[in-house]
C-alpha positions in Angstrom: 46.6 -6.5 -119.4 48.2 -9.8 -118.7 44.8 -11.5 -118.3 43.6 -9.9 -121.6 46.7 -11.1 -123.5 46.0 -14.7 -122.3 42.5 -14.5 -123.7 43.0 -12.4 -126.9 46.0 -13.1 -129.3 46.0 -9.5 -130.5 44.1 -6.5 -131.6 41.5 -6.8 -134.4 41.8 -5.0 -137.7 40.2 -1.7 -138.3 37.4 -3.4 -140.1 36.5 -5.5 -137.0 37.5 -3.0 -134.4 33.9 -2.5 -133.2 34.0 -6.2 -132.1 36.9 -5.6 -129.7 36.4 -6.8 -126.2 35.8 -10.1 -124.2 32.1 -9.7 -124.4 32.1 -9.7 -128.2 34.2 -12.9 -128.7 31.1 -15.1 -129.4 30.2 -12.7 -132.3 32.8 -14.6 -134.3 33.9 -17.5 -132.2 32.1 -20.6 -130.9 33.2 -21.4 -127.4 35.9 -24.0 -127.5 36.1 -24.0 -131.2 37.7 -21.9 -134.0 36.1 -19.1 -135.9 32.7 -20.2 -137.4 32.2 -19.7 -141.2 28.5 -19.5 -140.6 29.0 -16.5 -138.3 31.3 -14.8 -140.8 28.6 -15.2 -143.6 25.8 -14.1 -141.2 27.6 -10.7 -141.1 29.0 -10.6 -144.6 25.7 -11.1 -146.4 27.1 -9.8 -149.7 29.4 -12.9 -149.8 26.5 -15.2 -148.7 24.3 -13.9 -151.5 27.1 -14.6 -154.1 27.5 -18.1 -152.8 23.8 -18.8 -153.0 23.9 -17.6 -156.7 27.0 -19.7 -157.3 28.7 -16.5 -158.5 32.0 -14.7 -157.8 35.4 -15.7 -156.5 34.1 -17.3 -153.3 31.7 -19.6 -155.2 34.7 -21.2 -157.0 35.1 -24.8 -155.8 38.8 -24.3 -154.9 37.8 -21.4 -152.6 34.4 -22.5 -151.4 35.8 -25.6 -149.6 38.2 -23.5 -147.5 37.4 -21.9 -144.1 37.2 -18.1 -144.1 40.1 -17.7 -141.6 42.5 -19.5 -143.9 42.6 -16.4 -146.0 41.2 -13.8 -143.7 43.0 -14.2 -140.3 42.5 -11.8 -137.4 44.1 -10.4 -134.2 47.2 -9.1 -136.0 46.7 -5.5 -135.3 44.6 -2.6 -136.5 46.6 -2.0 -139.6 46.8 -5.7 -140.7 45.5 -6.2 -144.3 43.0 -9.1 -144.2 42.6 -9.2 -148.0 46.0 -10.2 -149.3 46.6 -11.7 -152.7 49.0 -11.1 -155.6 47.0 -8.9 -158.0 49.5 -9.3 -160.8 49.3 -13.0 -160.8 45.6 -13.4 -159.8 43.7 -15.9 -161.9 40.6 -13.9 -162.7 38.7 -17.0 -164.1 38.3 -18.0 -160.4 36.0 -15.0 -160.0 33.8 -16.4 -162.8 34.8 -13.7 -165.3 37.7 -14.5 -167.6 39.7 -11.5 -168.7 39.9 -11.6 -172.5 41.3 -9.3 -175.2 41.9 -5.7 -174.0 40.6 -6.6 -170.5 43.8 -8.7 -169.8 46.0 -5.6 -169.9 43.7 -3.3 -167.9 44.7 -2.4 -164.3 42.4 -3.9 -161.7 41.3 -0.6 -160.4 40.2 0.6 -163.8 37.3 -1.7 -163.4 37.0 -2.2 -159.6 36.2 1.4 -158.8 33.2 2.9 -157.0 31.7 4.4 -160.1 31.2 1.0 -161.6 29.5 -0.5 -158.5 25.7 -0.3 -158.5 25.1 -1.3 -154.9 25.3 1.9 -152.8 26.5 0.1 -149.6 29.3 -1.7 -151.4 30.3 1.5 -153.2 31.2 3.1 -149.9 33.9 0.4 -149.2 37.5 1.3 -150.0 39.5 -1.0 -152.3 36.6 -3.6 -152.6 36.5 -6.0 -155.5 32.8 -6.8 -155.0 29.7 -5.3 -156.7 30.7 -5.4 -160.4 28.3 -6.6 -163.1 29.5 -8.6 -166.2 27.4 -6.5 -168.6 29.5 -4.2 -170.8 27.4 -1.1 -170.1 27.9 -1.5 -166.4 31.5 -0.2 -166.9 31.4 1.4 -170.4 29.4 4.3 -171.8 26.7 3.5 -174.3 28.2 4.9 -177.5 25.0 4.2 -179.4 22.9 6.1 -176.8 20.2 3.4 -176.5 19.6 3.3 -180.3 20.8 -0.3 -180.5 20.6 -3.4 -178.3 22.4 -3.3 -175.0 24.0 -6.7 -175.9 27.3 -5.3 -177.0 28.8 -8.7 -177.5 26.4 -9.4 -180.4 28.5 -7.1 -182.5 31.8 -6.4 -180.7 34.6 -8.5 -179.2 36.8 -7.8 -176.2 39.8 -7.1 -178.5 38.6 -3.6 -179.3 35.3 -1.7 -179.8 36.1 -1.0 -183.4 35.5 -2.6 -185.8 32.5 -4.7 -184.9 33.5 -8.0 -186.4 30.5 -10.0 -185.1 28.0 -7.7 -186.8 26.4 -9.4 -189.9 24.7 -6.9 -192.1 22.7 -9.6 -193.8 20.6 -10.0 -190.6 19.6 -6.3 -190.8 16.7 -4.9 -192.7 19.1 -3.9 -195.4 21.4 -6.8 -196.4 24.4 -5.7 -198.4 24.5 -6.9 -202.0 26.4 -6.1 -205.2 28.4 -2.9 -205.0 27.0 -2.1 -201.5 29.4 -4.8 -200.1 32.4 -2.7 -201.1 31.2 0.6 -199.7 32.8 1.9 -196.5 30.4 2.0 -193.6 31.0 5.7 -193.1 29.5 6.4 -196.5 26.1 5.5 -195.2 26.6 5.7 -191.4 28.1 9.2 -191.0 29.8 10.2 -187.8 28.2 13.1 -185.9 27.6 14.4 -182.4 24.6 13.8 -180.2 24.2 15.0 -176.6 27.7 16.4 -176.8 29.2 13.0 -177.5 30.5 11.4 -180.7 27.8 9.4 -182.3 27.2 7.3 -185.4 23.7 6.6 -186.6 22.9 3.0 -187.3 19.2 2.9 -187.1 16.5 5.0 -188.7 18.4 5.3 -192.0 16.0 5.6 -194.9 16.6 2.8 -197.4 13.2 2.1 -198.8 14.2 3.6 -202.1 17.6 4.2 -203.7 16.8 7.9 -204.0 17.2 8.2 -200.2 21.0 8.0 -200.8 21.4 8.4 -204.6 20.5 11.2 -207.0 17.5 10.5 -209.2 18.9 10.8 -212.8 15.4 10.5 -214.2 14.4 13.8 -212.5 11.2 12.2 -211.1 9.8 11.4 -214.6 9.6 7.7 -214.0 7.3 6.3 -211.3 8.1 3.4 -209.1 11.2 2.4 -207.2 14.7 2.3 -208.7 15.0 -1.4 -207.7 12.2 -2.3 -210.1 14.5 -1.6 -213.0 18.0 -1.5 -211.6 20.2 -3.9 -209.5 22.7 -3.3 -206.8 25.4 -4.7 -209.1 25.3 -1.8 -211.4 23.0 1.1 -212.3 23.7 0.5 -216.0 22.2 -3.0 -215.8 18.5 -2.8 -216.8 16.4 -5.4 -215.0 13.0 -4.0 -215.5 11.7 -6.8 -217.7 9.1 -8.7 -215.7 9.9 -6.8 -212.4 8.7 -3.3 -213.1 5.2 -2.6 -211.8 3.8 -1.1 -214.9 0.5 -0.4 -213.1 2.0 2.7 -211.6 2.1 4.2 -215.1 -1.7 4.0 -215.4 -1.4 1.2 -218.0 -1.5 -2.2 -216.3 0.1 -5.0 -218.3 -2.1 -8.0 -218.6 -2.1 -11.2 -220.7 0.4 -11.2 -223.5 1.5 -7.7 -222.7 3.2 -9.0 -219.6 5.6 -11.1 -221.8 6.4 -8.3 -224.3 9.9 -6.8 -224.2 9.8 -3.2 -222.9 11.4 -1.9 -226.1 8.7 -3.5 -228.2 6.6 -0.5 -227.2 9.3 2.0 -226.1 12.1 3.4 -228.2 15.7 2.5 -227.2 17.5 5.7 -226.1 20.5 6.3 -223.8 19.3 9.5 -222.2 18.0 8.8 -218.7 15.6 11.8 -218.9 13.9 10.6 -222.1 13.9 6.8 -221.7 10.4 5.3 -221.5 8.9 8.8 -222.0 7.3 7.9 -225.3 3.8 6.2 -225.6 2.6 7.7 -222.4 -1.0 8.7 -221.5 -2.4 5.9 -223.7 -5.7 4.3 -222.4 -5.6 0.6 -221.7 -8.6 0.1 -224.0 -7.2 2.0 -226.9 -5.7 -1.0 -228.7 -5.6 0.7 -232.1 -3.1 3.2 -230.7 -0.5 0.4 -231.1 -2.2 -2.4 -233.0 -3.6 -2.6 -236.6 -7.4 -3.0 -236.9 -7.7 -6.4 -238.5 -11.5 -5.9 -239.0 -11.1 -2.7 -241.0 -13.4 -0.8 -238.7 -16.4 -3.1 -239.2 -16.8 -3.7 -235.4 -15.8 -0.3 -234.2 -12.5 0.7 -232.4 -13.2 -0.8 -229.0 -11.2 -4.0 -229.4 -11.4 -4.6 -225.7 -15.1 -5.3 -226.1 -14.5 -8.7 -227.7 -10.8 -9.5 -227.3 -8.6 -10.3 -224.3 -5.0 -9.3 -223.7 -4.1 -13.0 -223.2 -4.4 -13.4 -227.0 -6.3 -11.7 -229.9 -7.7 -15.2 -230.6 -9.1 -15.6 -227.1 -12.4 -13.8 -226.9 -14.3 -12.5 -223.9 -17.8 -13.6 -223.1 -19.7 -12.8 -226.2 -23.1 -12.7 -224.5 -23.4 -9.0 -225.3 -23.4 -9.8 -229.1 -26.9 -9.6 -230.6 -26.9 -12.5 -233.1 -30.4 -11.5 -234.3 -28.7 -8.8 -236.3 -27.2 -11.5 -238.5 -28.8 -13.7 -241.1 -29.0 -16.5 -238.5 -30.8 -15.5 -235.3 -29.9 -18.0 -232.4 -32.8 -20.0 -231.0 -33.2 -22.8 -228.5 -30.1 -24.8 -227.8 -28.0 -22.6 -230.1 -28.3 -19.8 -227.6 -26.0 -21.4 -225.1 -23.4 -22.7 -227.5 -19.9 -21.1 -227.4 -19.2 -18.9 -230.4 -16.1 -21.0 -231.3 -18.2 -24.1 -231.7 -19.5 -22.6 -234.9 -16.9 -19.9 -235.7 -13.8 -22.0 -235.8 -12.0 -19.4 -237.8 -12.6 -15.6 -238.0 -16.1 -14.5 -237.0 -16.5 -12.6 -240.2 -16.1 -15.8 -242.3 -19.5 -16.9 -243.7 -21.2 -20.1 -242.4 -23.5 -22.3 -244.5 -26.5 -22.8 -242.2 -29.0 -24.0 -244.7 -29.0 -27.5 -243.2 -28.3 -28.9 -239.7 -25.9 -31.5 -241.1 -23.6 -28.7 -242.4 -22.5 -28.4 -238.8 -23.7 -31.6 -237.1 -22.7 -35.2 -237.9 -25.5 -37.6 -239.0 -25.9 -39.6 -235.7 -28.0 -42.1 -237.6 -25.3 -42.9 -240.2 -27.7 -42.7 -243.1 -30.4 -45.0 -241.7 -33.1 -42.8 -242.9 -31.6 -42.0 -246.3 -33.8 -42.4 -249.4 -32.1 -42.5 -252.7 -28.8 -41.7 -250.9 -30.2 -38.5 -249.4 -30.8 -38.2 -245.6 -33.6 -36.0 -244.3 -32.5 -32.9 -242.3 -32.4 -33.2 -238.5 -35.2 -30.7 -238.1 -37.6 -33.3 -239.5 -37.5 -35.1 -236.1 -35.7 -32.7 -233.7 -36.1 -29.1 -232.6 -33.8 -26.4 -231.4 -35.9 -25.9 -228.3 -35.3 -29.4 -226.7 -32.2 -30.6 -228.6 -31.3 -33.9 -230.0 -32.3 -35.8 -226.9 -35.9 -35.0 -227.7 -37.8 -36.3 -230.9 -40.8 -34.9 -232.7 -41.5 -38.5 -234.0 -44.9 -39.4 -232.3 -46.9 -42.6 -231.7 -49.1 -41.6 -234.6 -46.0 -41.5 -236.8 -45.0 -44.9 -235.6 -48.4 -46.3 -236.6 -47.6 -45.3 -240.2 -44.4 -47.2 -240.2 -43.8 -50.9 -241.2 -44.4 -51.9 -237.6 -47.5 -50.3 -236.1 -47.5 -50.7 -232.3 -50.2 -52.8 -230.7 -51.0 -54.1 -227.2 -48.0 -54.0 -224.8 -45.8 -52.6 -227.5 -47.6 -49.3 -227.1 -46.5 -48.9 -223.5 -43.0 -50.1 -224.1 -40.4 -47.2 -223.9 -38.6 -46.5 -227.1 -35.1 -47.4 -225.9 -36.2 -51.0 -225.1 -36.3 -51.7 -228.8 -34.1 -49.0 -230.3 -31.0 -48.9 -228.1 -28.3 -51.5 -228.7 -27.1 -52.6 -225.2 -23.7 -53.6 -226.6 -23.0 -50.4 -228.4 -25.3 -48.2 -226.3 -26.4 -46.6 -229.5 -29.9 -45.8 -230.8 -30.9 -47.5 -234.0 -34.1 -47.3 -235.9 -33.7 -49.2 -239.2 -33.6 -52.9 -240.1 -34.8 -54.0 -236.6 -37.1 -56.7 -238.0 -40.8 -57.2 -237.5 -40.9 -60.8 -236.2 -41.1 -61.5 -232.4 -37.8 -63.4 -232.4 -36.1 -60.4 -233.8 -36.4 -58.7 -230.4 -37.5 -61.5 -228.1 -35.7 -64.7 -227.1 -37.6 -67.9 -228.2 -38.3 -69.3 -224.8 -39.8 -72.5 -226.2 -37.0 -73.3 -228.7 -36.3 -77.0 -228.5 -39.4 -77.7 -226.5 -42.3 -77.1 -228.9 -42.7 -79.0 -232.2 -42.4 -76.7 -235.2 -45.9 -77.9 -236.4 -47.4 -75.8 -233.6 -45.5 -72.6 -234.3 -44.0 -72.7 -237.8 -40.9 -70.5 -238.4 -40.9 -69.7 -234.7 -44.1 -67.6 -235.1 -44.9 -66.6 -231.5 -48.3 -65.2 -232.7 -49.4 -68.8 -233.2 -50.2 -68.8 -229.5 -49.5 -65.4 -228.1 -50.8 -61.9 -228.7 -49.1 -58.6 -228.2 -51.4 -57.5 -225.4 -49.5 -59.8 -222.9 -47.4 -62.9 -223.1 -49.4 -64.6 -220.4 -52.5 -64.7 -222.7 -52.3 -67.9 -224.8 -54.8 -68.7 -227.6 -53.5 -72.1 -228.5 -56.1 -74.6 -229.8 -55.5 -77.8 -227.7 -57.8 -79.8 -230.0 -54.9 -79.9 -232.4 -53.2 -82.3 -230.0 -53.9 -85.9 -229.0 -55.5 -84.6 -225.8 -58.3 -82.0 -226.3 -59.1 -80.0 -223.1 -62.5 -80.6 -221.5 -64.3 -79.5 -218.4 -62.1 -77.8 -215.7 -59.0 -78.5 -217.8 -60.0 -75.7 -220.1 -59.5 -73.1 -217.3 -56.1 -74.4 -216.1 -53.1 -72.2 -217.0 -50.7 -74.0 -219.4 -47.9 -73.7 -216.9 -49.7 -76.0 -214.5 -49.2 -78.9 -216.8 -46.3 -78.0 -219.0 -43.8 -76.2 -216.7 -41.8 -77.4 -213.7 -41.5 -74.4 -211.4 -39.5 -74.1 -208.1 -40.5 -72.3 -204.9 -39.1 -69.0 -206.2 -41.4 -69.3 -209.3 -38.5 -70.0 -211.6 -39.1 -72.3 -214.5 -36.9 -75.3 -214.1 -38.1 -77.2 -217.2 -40.9 -77.3 -219.7 -42.5 -80.2 -221.5 -45.0 -80.1 -224.4 -44.5 -83.5 -226.0 -45.2 -87.1 -224.8 -47.1 -86.1 -221.7 -48.9 -88.9 -220.0 -52.7 -88.6 -220.1 -53.4 -90.6 -216.9 -55.1 -88.5 -214.2 -52.6 -89.7 -211.6 -49.7 -88.2 -213.7 -50.9 -84.8 -212.7 -53.3 -85.4 -209.8 -52.7 -87.1 -206.4 -54.4 -90.5 -206.1 -56.2 -90.0 -202.7 -57.7 -93.5 -202.9 -54.5 -95.4 -203.0 -55.2 -98.9 -204.5 -58.8 -99.0 -203.2 -60.2 -98.8 -206.7 -57.3 -100.2 -208.7 -58.0 -102.8 -211.4 -55.0 -104.9 -212.3 -52.8 -102.4 -210.4 -54.2 -99.4 -212.3 -56.6 -96.8 -210.8 -58.8 -95.4 -213.6 -60.2 -92.1 -212.2 -62.5 -91.7 -215.2 -64.6 -94.7 -214.1 -66.1 -92.4 -211.4 -65.0 -88.9 -212.1 -65.5 -86.4 -214.9 -63.4 -83.3 -215.9 -66.1 -80.8 -214.9 -65.5 -81.4 -211.2 -64.0 -83.8 -208.7 -67.5 -85.1 -207.7 -67.8 -88.9 -208.6 -70.7 -88.3 -210.9 -70.2 -91.5 -212.8 -70.1 -93.7 -209.6 -73.1 -96.0 -209.2 -73.5 -97.6 -205.7 -75.9 -100.2 -207.0 -72.9 -101.8 -208.9 -71.2 -102.5 -205.5 -71.6 -105.4 -203.1 -73.8 -103.1 -201.0 -76.6 -101.5 -203.2 -78.2 -98.6 -201.3 -81.8 -99.2 -200.5 -84.4 -97.5 -198.2 -83.0 -95.1 -195.7 -79.4 -95.9 -197.0 -80.2 -94.2 -200.3 -80.7 -90.8 -198.6 -77.6 -90.9 -196.4 -74.5 -88.9 -197.2 -71.3 -90.7 -198.1 -69.6 -89.5 -194.9 -72.3 -91.1 -192.7 -70.7 -94.5 -193.5 -67.3 -93.8 -195.0 -66.0 -91.2 -192.5 -64.3 -93.3 -189.8 -62.7 -92.0 -186.6 -59.3 -93.5 -186.1 -57.7 -94.5 -182.8 -56.0 -91.2 -182.6 -59.2 -89.3 -183.0 -58.6 -88.2 -186.6 -61.3 -88.7 -189.3 -60.3 -90.8 -192.3 -62.4 -91.6 -195.4 -62.5 -95.3 -196.0 -64.4 -96.6 -199.0 -63.8 -100.4 -198.7 -65.5 -101.0 -195.4 -65.9 -104.7 -195.8 -68.9 -104.4 -193.5 -72.1 -105.8 -195.1 -74.1 -106.9 -192.1 -76.4 -104.6 -190.2 -74.7 -105.4 -186.9 -71.5 -104.1 -188.3 -72.8 -100.6 -188.1 -76.0 -100.8 -186.0 -76.2 -102.1 -182.4 
C-alpha cells in the first residue's frame, strides 16, 4: 500500500474505475509526462466528433485551447465529480446555442434529459449535457403533425409558440386583402383534435371560391366565381365590369360588347336572386333580340352574316355575297375589290355605274377629250387586265398623227410616253419631229443648210440612226472611189479607245490625202515640201495606177519592164528587216548586178 500510494495519487472516479491499477496508467498517461489530451479524445470519441465539426462547448476557442485535466482532474476518489460548473451562471453561448426568449428561464434538465437525446449510447449516461440537437422538433412535439414545414423558426420565435409573429400570410397561396385582414385567424383556421392531440388546420383549406367559406346569396343562379364580380373590400361593391367571364353564361362578349356597361343589357335590381337573370338564353347570333333591324328585313335577320361585333360599320368578309344578283355583276379586277371601295356609305345606297369615271379619276387629265368630253376608260382598258394593260394596238397607232416606222415599231411604249421627271404616262402633244424626243447630237457642228430646222431626216432614216443618206456632192468635196464606202465617223468624228466620241467636225476639213492618211513615203515624192498623193494614186485603191516609170530617171526596158516593184525596191537593212525604198540612186548595172 505504501508503494501504491507513491505511484498513484488517489483512487479514480467511478467513471474511470475500470482503469484502476498500475498496469493501466499508460491508458491515460504518457510516461514521464502529464495526462495526454489525445488519449482522452481517443476514448471520448463523442467529444472528438464535436471538435471536428467545430460544434458544442468544447469547440469554443476559450475551451478548446485548454488541456482536458484543467477541468476534469482525476485521482480524487470514487465519488469525485469530474464535471463541475455553476449551472446557474453558465454562459450557454459557449456551447454554440444561445438561450433566447423562454429558453433563458427553463431549467437545464428540462432540455438535457434522455428523451431528447437521439444517440442511444449517450442516452444511457446519467446527467450528460451531450447529444442534443438545435432543431425545435428534437425537443418539442410537432403541433402541426407534419402538415407544415419542420422549420418552426420560419413562423415562430423563442418568446412563445403563440402567436406566430414571423408568419407572413402574403407569402401563402391566399394573401389576405380587404376585410380578410381584420378577420381573426380562428374564423378560418378552426381548432380541433387530431390523433388525440389539439390541432389547428392550416393547409388544405378550400379557398378557390368564396362559396367555400361564404353562403351563396345568389342560390347558384349565377355562374362563375364570386371574385369575378365582387371584391374582398366589400360584397356590396360590384366589380364585374370588364372582369366577369361572360362566356360562362353561353353568350361570349366580343368586340363592342366587351365595352358595354352590364346594365345596358340587364335591368338594375337590388335582389341578389334576380339580378342578371333577365335576357338569358339569347343566342349570340340573334342580334335583333336586342338591336333594331336597320335594313327593315331586306337582308334577313342573320345580322352576324355580314356584321361584326367590333362595330356595325365593320363588315365581315363579304365573299359570300353574290353580286350577280344586283344590276352590276362584278367582273375582272372588280371581283377582288373591297366592298367599301365602292360602297363608302350604306350598301343599300344606289351607285351610278354607267361610266368608269363615275368611280375612277381620269388619269390622263383630259388628254383625250374632244369638245370637252373624254372617252370612257373602257375604250382602251378592260376589267380583265386592269389599267396597267391597254387595248390600244399598233394598228391603232398607225392611224394616229404619228404612224410608227422602222425602229420606232420596236421601241417600247414607255420610252416615248413616260415622263422620266414625273414618272407619268402622257400621250398628247408629244410632237412629231425627231428633236421633240431625241437630242440633236450635231447641234453646233452641222451647218443649217444641210439640215434646215434641225430636220434629222435630211440624213437619217427611222430604220436605224447609223444609216446615213447624205448627198456628199452638195459639199466642196464629192466622194469618189473607196471614199464612198467609208463610214462618216471615220472622217468626221474623233473617237477614243472606248469608242466614245470626243469631237466632231463637218466644216473646213482639209482635202489633202495626208490629212487623213499616213504618208508612208515621207519626203521621197515631195515637191516643194508637199507630197501630192494624187500624182500616183486614185481613190479606187491604193495601187499607184497613175505612176509612169518611164517619166523617171530610170525608164524600164527589156527584162526590167516585167519585174515586180519589190525586186528592186525591197531592200534588206543591216538588221535583217525589209524596207521599201523608192529613191535608190542606183542607175548603173553594176549597182545591182555583179
